[in-house]
C-alpha positions, 0 to 999 in steps of 0.5 A, a space after each residue: 397680691 401680685 405686683 410687677 416691676 419694670 427692671 433690667 436687674 431685679 434691684 431698680 425700677 429702671 425700665 419704661 413700660 413700652 421698652 421693658 423686655 421683662 417684668 419682675 413679679 412679686 407677691 406682696 402683702 402687709 407682712 410678707 413680700 417675695 419675688 415670684 418670677 421674671 416674666 419676658 415679653 415680646 421683641 422691641 421691634 414690634 408694632 407699638 400696639 403689639 408691644 403694648 398688648 404683649 406687656 399688658 398680657 404679661 401682667 395677667 394676675 397682677 394688681 399693680 405695675 411699677 414703672 419708671 415711665 408709661 405713656 398715656 395709651 399704654 396706661 390706658 390699657 393697663 387700667 382697662 385690664 384692671 391693673 394699676 400703673 404706678 410711675 416712679 419718674 426715676 430710677 427707684 430701688 425696688 426693695 424700697 418700693 416694696 416696703 413702702 407699699 407693705 407700710 401702706 398695706 398695713 395702715 389704712 390703704 386707699 379704696 383702689 388699693 383695698 380693691 387690688 388687694 382682694 383681686 381674685 378673692 371676690 367672685 366676678 359677679 360681685 365686682 363693681 
């Protein structure tokens, strides 16, 4: 599944969702994980609604976005786009998060994560 990270360096989750200028996109599975691409988003001087919309649009195809912080309105728009926001609350090593996510995927992931893992593999008429 595709997972996005708000990171200025590609090494640490160190950006607020509303302020990040790009997302690091990874493909993460139980046994393998690798970097796919860096997706750039709009400029910081946009209107707040436009900033959120640009960031959500950049996440199309992602199941999860890890970010240091995310506000309520932005989180609601991310969830409405069927992307699960995960707050770290502090700067966090990106590779450590990937490894922890893989551990969960190899075990018995919670229902929301099982659904996220199958995102794109289920015909749309069967969802929900």
